[in-house]
C-alpha positions in Angstrom: 0.0 0.0 0.0 3.0 2.3 -0.2 1.7 3.4 -3.5 -0.8 5.7 -1.8 1.9 7.4 0.3 4.1 7.9 -2.8 1.2 9.3 -4.7 0.6 12.1 -2.2 4.1 13.2 -1.7 4.7 16.6 -3.4 1.3 17.1 -4.6 -36.8 32.8 12.5 -39.6 35.2 11.7 -43.4 35.3 11.4 -45.6 32.2 11.1 -49.1 33.7 10.8 -52.0 31.7 11.9 -50.3 28.8 13.7 -50.6 30.1 17.3 -47.2 28.4 18.2 -44.7 30.5 16.3 -42.2 30.5 19.1 -42.0 26.8 19.4 -42.0 26.3 15.7 -39.2 28.9 15.3 -37.1 27.1 17.8 -37.5 23.8 16.0 -36.9 25.6 12.7 -33.6 27.1 14.0 -32.5 23.7 15.2 -33.3 22.2 11.8 -31.5 25.0 10.0 -28.4 24.5 12.2 -28.4 20.8 11.4 -28.6 21.5 7.7 -26.0 24.2 7.6 -23.6 21.9 9.5 -24.5 18.8 7.6 -21.5 19.2 5.3 -19.2 19.0 8.4 -20.3 15.7 9.9 -18.7 14.2 13.0 -14.9 14.2 13.4 -14.0 10.9 11.8 -12.5 9.8 8.5 -14.2 11.2 5.3 -16.7 13.2 7.4 -14.9 16.3 8.6 -12.8 19.3 7.5 -9.2 19.6 8.6 -7.6 22.8 9.8 -4.2 21.4 9.1 -1.9 23.6 7.0 -0.9 20.5 5.0 -2.4 19.9 1.5 -5.8 18.2 2.0 -7.6 15.4 0.3 -10.9 16.5 -1.3 -13.4 13.9 -0.1 -16.3 13.0 -2.4 -18.9 11.3 -0.2 -21.4 9.7 -2.6 -24.1 9.7 0.0 -24.4 13.5 -0.4 -26.9 14.0 -3.2 -25.8 15.6 -6.4 -28.8 17.4 -7.8 -29.7 19.1 -11.1 -30.2 22.6 -9.6 -28.1 25.3 -7.9 -26.5 24.4 -4.5 -27.7 25.8 -1.2 -31.1 27.3 -0.4 -33.5 26.5 2.3 -34.8 23.5 0.3 -32.0 21.5 1.9 -34.2 21.3 5.1 -36.9 19.4 3.3 -34.5 17.3 1.2 -33.1 15.8 4.4 -29.7 17.6 4.5 -26.9 18.9 2.3 -27.1 18.7 -1.5 -24.6 19.8 -4.1 -25.7 21.3 -7.4 -24.4 19.4 -10.4 -22.6 22.3 -12.1 -21.1 23.4 -8.7 -19.8 19.8 -8.2 -18.1 19.8 -11.6 -16.7 23.3 -11.1 -15.3 22.2 -7.8 -13.4 19.3 -9.4 -12.0 21.7 -12.0 -10.9 24.2 -9.4 -9.3 21.6 -7.2 -7.1 20.5 -10.1 -5.0 23.7 -9.8 -5.6 24.4 -6.1 -2.3 23.9 -4.2 -4.3 23.2 -1.0 -5.8 20.1 -2.5 -3.5 17.1 -2.9 -5.9 14.4 -4.3 -9.6 13.3 -4.4 -11.0 10.4 -2.4 -14.3 8.8 -3.6 -16.1 7.0 -0.9 -19.6 6.2 0.4 -22.7 4.9 -1.4 -25.3 6.8 -3.5 -28.3 7.8 -1.5 -30.5 7.6 -4.6 -31.1 9.6 -7.7 -27.7 9.2 -9.3 -28.1 8.6 -13.1 -25.9 7.1 -15.7 -25.5 10.5 -17.4 -24.5 12.3 -14.3 -21.9 9.7 -13.5 -20.5 9.9 -17.1 -20.1 13.7 -16.8 -18.5 13.5 -13.4 -16.1 10.8 -14.6 -14.9 13.0 -17.4 -14.1 15.8 -14.9 -12.3 13.3 -12.6 -10.2 12.0 -15.5 -9.1 15.5 -16.3 -8.3 16.1 -12.6 -6.3 12.8 -12.7 -3.9 14.2 -15.2 -2.5 16.5 -12.4 -3.3 14.7 -9.2 -4.4 11.2 -8.0 -7.9 10.0 -7.5 -8.4 7.2 -5.0 -11.7 5.3 -4.5 -12.6 3.4 -1.4 -15.8 1.4 -1.5 -17.4 -1.0 1.0 -20.3 -2.8 -0.6 -20.5 -1.2 -4.1 -23.3 -1.6 -6.6 -23.0 -0.8 -10.3 -23.5 3.0 -9.9 -20.7 3.5 -7.3 -18.3 1.3 -9.3 -19.1 2.9 -12.6 -18.0 6.2 -11.2 -15.0 4.9 -9.2 -13.6 2.9 -12.1 -12.0 6.1 -13.4 -9.9 6.4 -10.3 -6.1 6.1 -10.2 -6.5 3.3 -7.7 -9.6 1.5 -6.3 -9.8 -0.3 -3.0 -12.6 -2.3 -1.4 -13.2 -3.0 2.3 -12.5 -6.5 3.7 -15.7 -8.7 3.8 -17.3 -6.3 1.4 -19.4 -7.6 -1.5 -19.5 -6.3 -5.1 -22.6 -6.4 -7.3 -22.0 -6.4 -11.1 -25.3 -7.6 -12.4 -26.1 -5.6 -15.5 -29.1 -3.3 -16.0 -32.7 -3.8 -15.3 -35.5 -1.4 -16.3 -38.9 -2.1 -14.8 -42.2 -0.4 -14.4 -45.1 -1.0 -12.0 -48.4 -1.9 -13.5 -51.6 -1.1 -11.5 -54.2 -2.1 -14.1 -55.4 -5.1 -12.2 -55.4 -3.3 -8.9 -57.6 -0.5 -10.3 -60.0 -3.0 -11.7 -60.1 -4.9 -8.4 -61.1 -1.8 -6.6 -63.6 -0.6 -9.1 -61.7 2.1 -10.9 -61.9 2.3 -14.7 -59.0 3.8 -16.6 -59.3 4.6 -20.3 -56.1 5.5 -22.2 -56.2 7.4 -25.5 -52.8 7.8 -27.3 -51.1 8.8 -30.5 -48.0 6.8 -31.3 -47.8 3.0 -31.0 -44.7 3.2 -28.7 -46.4 5.8 -26.4 -46.9 3.2 -23.7 -47.0 5.3 -20.4 -50.8 4.7 -20.1 -50.2 1.0 -20.1 -49.4 1.1 -16.4 -53.1 2.0 -15.7 -54.8 -0.6 -17.8 -52.4 -3.6 -18.2 -50.4 -6.0 -16.1 -47.3 -6.1 -18.4 -45.4 -4.3 -21.1 -46.7 -4.3 -24.7 -44.4 -6.0 -27.2 -43.7 -2.6 -28.8 -42.7 -1.1 -25.4 -40.6 -4.1 -24.5 -38.7 -3.9 -27.7 -38.0 -0.2 -27.4 -37.0 -0.4 -23.7 -34.7 -3.4 -24.4 -32.8 -1.3 -26.9 -32.4 1.5 -24.4 -31.1 -1.0 -21.7 -28.7 -2.6 -24.2 -27.3 0.8 -25.2 -26.8 2.0 -21.6 -25.1 -1.3 -20.7 -22.9 -1.2 -23.7 -21.7 2.4 -22.7 -21.1 1.4 -19.1 -19.2 -1.8 -20.0 -17.1 0.1 -22.5 -16.2 2.8 -20.0 -15.2 0.3 -17.2 -13.3 -1.7 -19.8 -11.2 1.3 -20.8 -10.8 2.5 -17.3 -9.7 -0.8 -15.8 -8.1 -2.4 -18.9 -10.5 -5.3 -18.7 -11.9 -6.8 -21.9 -15.6 -5.9 -22.5 -16.4 -9.6 -23.3 -14.9 -10.6 -19.9 -17.0 -8.0 -18.1 -20.2 -9.3 -19.7 -19.3 -12.9 -18.9 -18.7 -11.9 -15.2 -22.1 -10.2 -15.1 -23.9 -13.3 -16.4 -21.9 -15.8 -14.3 -20.8 -14.0 -11.1 -23.2 -11.1 -10.4 -22.3 -10.9 -6.7 -18.8 -11.5 -5.5 -16.6 -11.2 -2.4 -14.0 -8.4 -2.0 -11.2 -10.9 -2.6 -12.9 -12.3 -5.8 -13.5 -8.9 -7.1 -9.8 -8.0 -6.7 -8.8 -11.3 -8.3 -11.0 -10.5 -11.4 -9.3 -7.1 -11.7 -12.1 -4.8 -10.5 -10.0 -3.5 -7.5 -6.4 -2.8 -6.8 -6.5 -4.1 -3.2 -8.6 -5.2 -0.2 -7.9 -2.5 2.4 -9.1 -1.9 6.0 -10.3 1.6 6.6 -7.6 2.3 9.2 -4.9 1.4 6.8 -6.5 3.7 4.1 -6.4 6.6 6.6 -2.8 5.9 7.5 -1.7 5.8 3.9 -3.6 9.0 3.0 -1.5 11.0 5.5 1.2 12.6 3.4 4.6 12.1 5.1 2.8 10.7 8.1 1.1 14.1 8.7 -1.9 13.0 10.8 -4.6 15.4 11.8 -4.9 14.8 15.5 -8.1 16.9 16.0 -9.9 15.2 13.2 -8.5 11.8 14.0 -7.8 11.2 10.3 -5.9 12.4 7.3 -6.0 16.2 6.4 -9.2 16.5 4.3 -11.9 18.8 2.9 -15.4 17.7 2.3 -16.8 18.3 -1.3 -19.9 20.0 0.2 -17.8 22.6 1.9 -15.4 23.0 -1.0 -18.2 23.3 -3.7 -20.9 25.1 -1.8 -19.5 27.1 1.1 -16.0 28.0 0.1 -16.1 29.5 -3.4 -15.1 33.1 -3.3 -17.0 33.8 -6.5 -20.4 33.3 -4.9 -22.1 36.7 -4.6 -25.3 37.2 -2.6 -27.7 40.0 -3.2 -26.8 40.7 -6.8 -24.3 40.0 -9.6 -21.1 41.8 -10.2 -20.3 41.2 -13.8 -22.3 42.7 -16.7 -21.9 39.7 -19.0 -23.4 36.3 -18.0 -24.3 32.9 -19.2 -27.5 31.6 -17.5 -28.1 27.9 -16.7 -31.8 27.2 -16.2 -32.5 23.8 -14.7 -35.7 22.1 -15.7 -35.8 19.0 -13.5 -38.9 17.0 -12.7 -42.4 16.5 -14.1 -43.8 19.3 -16.3 -47.0 20.6 -14.7 -49.2 23.6 -14.8 -48.7 24.4 -11.2 -46.4 22.4 -8.9 -44.1 22.3 -6.0 -40.9 24.3 -6.1 -37.8 22.3 -6.5 -39.7 19.2 -7.5 -41.7 20.1 -10.6 -41.3 22.1 -13.8 -44.2 24.4 -13.3 -45.2 26.7 -16.2 -46.3 29.3 -13.6 -42.7 29.5 -12.4 -40.7 29.0 -15.6 -42.6 31.2 -18.0 -42.0 34.3 -15.9 -38.4 33.2 -15.4 -37.7 32.9 -19.1 -39.3 36.3 -19.7 -37.1 37.8 -17.0 -34.0 36.4 -18.7 -35.1 37.7 -22.1 -35.4 41.2 -20.6 -32.1 41.0 -18.7 -29.5 42.6 -21.0 -26.6 41.2 -18.9 -27.6 37.7 -19.7 -26.0 37.0 -23.1 -26.8 33.3 -23.5 -29.1 30.8 -21.9 -28.5 27.0 -21.4 -31.5 24.9 -20.6 -30.3 22.0 -18.5 -33.2 19.5 -18.9 -33.8 16.4 -16.9 -37.4 15.3 -17.3 -39.5 12.6 -18.7 -42.2 15.1 -19.7 -45.7 15.8 -18.3 -48.5 18.1 -19.3 -48.7 18.9 -23.0 -50.3 22.3 -22.2 -47.6 23.3 -19.8 -44.9 22.1 -22.2 -46.3 24.3 -25.0 -46.5 27.4 -22.7 -42.8 27.0 -21.7 -41.7 26.1 -25.2 -43.3 29.4 -26.5 -41.2 31.4 -24.0 -38.1 29.5 -25.1 -38.9 30.4 -28.7 -39.2 34.1 -27.9 -36.0 34.0 -25.8 -34.1 32.3 -28.7 -35.2 35.0 -31.1 -33.2 37.5 -29.0 -30.2 35.6 -27.6 -28.5 32.2 -28.0 -30.4 29.4 -26.3 -28.9 25.9 -26.0 -30.4 22.7 -24.6 -28.3 20.4 -22.5 -30.0 17.0 -21.9 -29.1 15.2 -18.6 -30.2 11.7 -17.8 -33.6 12.1 -19.5 -35.1 14.6 -21.8 -38.2 13.0 -23.3 -41.7 13.7 -24.5 -42.8 17.0 -23.0 -39.2 17.8 -22.2 -38.3 17.3 -25.9 -41.3 19.4 -26.8 -39.8 22.3 -24.9 -36.4 21.8 -26.4 -37.7 21.6 -30.0 -37.4 25.5 -30.1 -33.8 25.5 -29.1 -31.5 26.2 -32.1 -28.9 23.8 -30.6 -29.5 20.6 -28.6 -26.8 18.6 -26.9 -27.1 15.5 -24.9 -24.8 13.4 -22.7 -23.6 9.9 -23.7 -26.1 8.1 -21.5 -29.1 10.4 -22.1 -32.5 9.0 -23.1 -34.6 11.2 -25.3 -37.3 11.3 -27.9 -40.7 9.8 -26.9 -42.4 12.1 -29.4 -46.0 11.1 -28.7 -49.1 12.1 -26.7 -51.6 10.3 -24.6 -54.6 11.0 -22.4 -56.1 9.1 -19.4 -59.6 9.3 -18.0 -60.5 7.7 -14.7 -63.9 6.9 -13.3 -64.9 5.2 -10.1 -68.6 4.4 -10.5 -68.2 0.8 -9.6 -66.1 1.6 -6.6 -68.8 4.0 -5.4 -71.6 1.4 -6.0 -69.7 -1.2 -3.9 -70.1 1.2 -1.0 -73.8 1.9 -1.7 -73.1 5.2 -3.4 -75.0 6.0 -6.6 -75.1 8.9 -8.9 -78.1 10.7 -10.5 -78.7 14.1 -11.9 -79.7 16.2 -14.9 -77.8 17.8 -17.8 -78.5 20.4 -20.4 -76.5 18.7 -23.2 -75.4 15.1 -23.7 -71.7 15.7 -23.1 -72.2 17.9 -19.9 -71.1 15.1 -17.6 -68.3 13.9 -19.8 -65.1 13.1 -17.9 -66.8 12.9 -14.5 -65.9 10.3 -11.9 -69.3 8.6 -12.0 -68.9 6.8 -15.3 -66.4 5.9 -18.1 -66.3 7.7 -21.4 -68.5 6.2 -24.1 -67.5 5.5 -27.7 -68.5 8.9 -28.9 -66.7 10.7 -26.1 -63.6 8.6 -26.6 -63.5 9.7 -30.2 -63.7 13.3 -29.1 -60.7 12.9 -26.8 -58.8 11.0 -29.5 -59.3 13.9 -31.8 -57.8 16.2 -29.1 -54.8 13.8 -28.6 -54.2 13.6 -32.3 -54.2 17.3 -32.6 -51.6 17.6 -29.9 -49.5 14.9 -31.6 -49.6 16.7 -34.9 -48.6 19.9 -33.2 -45.7 18.0 -31.6 -44.6 16.5 -34.9 -44.7 20.0 -36.6 -42.6 21.6 -33.9 -39.9 18.9 -34.2 -39.9 19.1 -38.0 -39.6 22.9 -37.9 -37.1 23.1 -35.1 -34.8 20.3 -36.2 -35.3 21.0 -39.9 -36.3 17.4 -40.6 -39.0 16.7 -43.2 -42.3 15.9 -41.6 -42.7 12.4 -43.1 -39.3 11.5 -41.6 -40.3 12.9 -38.2 -43.5 10.8 -38.3 -41.4 7.7 -38.9 -39.0 8.3 -35.9 -41.7 9.5 -33.6 -44.6 7.2 -32.5 -43.6 7.7 -28.9 -40.3 5.8 -29.3 -37.4 6.6 -27.0 -33.8 6.8 -28.1 -30.3 6.5 -26.6 -28.1 9.6 -27.3 -26.1 7.8 -30.0 -29.3 7.0 -32.0 -30.8 10.4 -31.4 -27.6 11.9 -32.9 -27.9 9.7 -35.9 -31.5 10.7 -36.4 -30.7 14.4 -36.0 -32.8 14.8 -32.9 -29.7 16.2 -31.2 -26.7 18.1 -32.5 -23.9 16.6 -30.5 -22.9 14.5 -27.5 -21.4 16.9 -24.9 -21.2 17.5 -21.2 -22.8 20.5 -19.4 -19.4 21.9 -18.6 -18.3 21.7 -22.2 -21.4 23.5 -23.3 -21.0 26.2 -20.6 -17.3 26.8 -21.6 -18.2 27.1 -25.3 -21.0 29.6 -24.5 -18.6 31.7 -22.3 -16.1 31.8 -25.1 -18.7 32.9 -27.6 -19.9 35.6 -25.3 -16.4 36.9 -24.7 -15.7 36.9 -28.4 -19.0 38.7 -29.1 -18.8 41.3 -26.3 -15.1 41.6 -25.8 -15.6 40.9 -22.1 -12.6 39.5 -20.1 -14.9 37.8 -17.6 -18.2 36.0 -18.1 -20.2 35.0 -15.1 -22.3 31.8 -14.8 -25.6 32.3 -13.1 -27.9 29.4 -12.2 -31.7 29.4 -12.0 -34.2 29.1 -10.4 -32.2 30.8 -7.6 -32.1 28.9 -4.3 -34.9 29.9 -2.0 -34.1 32.1 1.1 -35.4 32.2 4.6 -37.6 35.1 3.6 -39.2 32.9 0.9 -39.9 30.3 3.6 -41.6 32.7 6.1 -43.6 34.3 3.3 -44.9 30.9 2.4 -46.1 30.4 5.9 -48.0 33.7 5.9 -49.6 33.0 2.5 -50.1 29.2 3.1 -48.7 28.6 -0.3 -46.0 26.6 -2.0 -43.1 26.1 -2.3 -42.5 25.3 1.4 -45.6 25.4 3.5 -46.9 21.9 2.7 -43.6 20.3 3.7 -43.0 22.8 6.5 -46.4 22.2 8.2 -45.7 18.5 8.5 -42.2 19.1 9.8 -42.5 21.9 12.3 -46.1 22.5 13.3 -48.5 20.6 15.5 -51.0 18.1 14.1 -54.0 20.4 14.8 -52.5 23.0 12.5 -51.8 20.4 9.8 -55.5 19.5 9.7 -56.6 23.0 8.7 -58.9 22.4 5.8 -58.0 23.8 2.4 -61.2 23.3 0.5 -60.3 25.3 -2.5 -57.1 23.3 -3.3 -58.9 20.0 -2.5 -61.7 20.7 -4.9 -59.2 21.8 -7.5 -57.2 18.6 -7.3 -60.4 16.5 -7.4 -61.5 18.3 -10.6 -58.1 17.8 -12.2 -58.0 14.1 -11.4 -61.4 13.7 -13.1 -60.4 15.4 -16.3 -59.0 13.6 -19.3 -55.7 15.4 -19.6 -53.4 15.4 -22.6 -50.0 14.3 -21.5 -46.5 14.1 -23.2 -44.6 11.8 -20.9 -42.0 9.1 -21.2 -43.3 5.5 -21.0 -41.2 4.3 -18.1 -39.3 5.5 -15.0 -35.6 5.0 -15.4 -33.7 3.8 -12.4 -31.0 1.5 -13.7 -28.0 2.0 -11.4 -29.5 1.6 -7.9 
């Protein structure tokens, strides 16, 4: 283990209406304290920050979520602790490469959920660049595919004694609730345009259609091929050998994994700590090697972070669209047109913003909301450069939005396409009848009760909804044809709701190139400098992290983004039960409507 040593040598406020503001504020302050200190952790290996004057190891703890939005903000309270924005994470790795106070990077821990294959690929590229100047060490305990995929780019990889390693391949699954809905007396009717548009199947079936199975199999094969190739190149292991191991030895001991070439050694944690101390320089206070947490380095420490305004007159804006596309949703979780349309107008009017990058990570959602946001993108693109950067997923409604971007880039492991539309109508007449509830009434016209919960749509009504879905589908096809400059007949062939891996999307001209977010940002900055003559171009990220003021205002107004989560976390049960008739009725009406949706046909969780 002397290699490691050699490697490091030389290198509170108002809460209206609750009646218990003081107690809630105390709890809130305690929670805030916990969040703001969550990057520190206890004083043990890989969980603290050293005050030592020696060069420190930058510790990347994979259990700290890496999210597609700016770092910081009060949202961390409701997310369960510290989070690091994706661009901030990549920027920190780049900065650490030339930082004399950072000697190396240590990758450790396990993903806490949400890590996608595309995120991992982009982080790996940044780590490989860092590795040209300083070492990267990975220490894993019981790694699964996601952790190992990222760690495989390290200079050296170690596994804990008695650890197990899973190398099983990729599985993409969906949950089908069609039989459950029928069992409980709920009727679901799906109207779609595009034979591969299979999202609605989960409501009416108990398994994938053959078209869906074929399409998703192609996606899984493409992702697995990319991952195997990356690991093969990183570890100098033949791809055929890796596939054979996955089919014959999916779970193996630490010793077996080392024998097969996945790891460079089986190492107890205390020995790792000892060897990570350059020249024996042990941090007595921390009880470990000199280190810096990635959360502290990426979020708290950057000197360029400016609060209360922006200093530079030339900027590139990154706008994160992460989540389900909805008309009105929860901040930080949904892509709400009520939030994003005003934001895009604001950026259009901001003369200091010279270019905009839409960082999209979404499987789609409401066709109506997608069109409203797309129109704002179109208007924005008429005045300044707008570029789409696809993360793990940019499909259906997300692609609808991106169709008005003059340039579209995607990562190597991105899934996109799903150009199709569907509608779903639910009714619960049988369920109500089973409980002795019946429906009766009058209507002025024959379609007046169409789409209600009391009965399913009849044949004539289904035809009306189908016409609406077909109209939305034709609109979608036309937008793609116009935006991508692909003849409409060709778009009709590649659409049908089919999803594509990035390599196929590039071949079909649905995207312009395979690139990382960092590469796109750097190119945009160079273009702005060339156009404006500016020496410095700032990167601004939107939506901006919420502040304490936003939180307290939400309590006063009993509105999103925070009050729903906050009431359950800080306020007594009696307060949580305050009726909100208006919102309840609104949700009931929405659930009864047959809504036109543009959404991807499956939920992708392949690495966890």
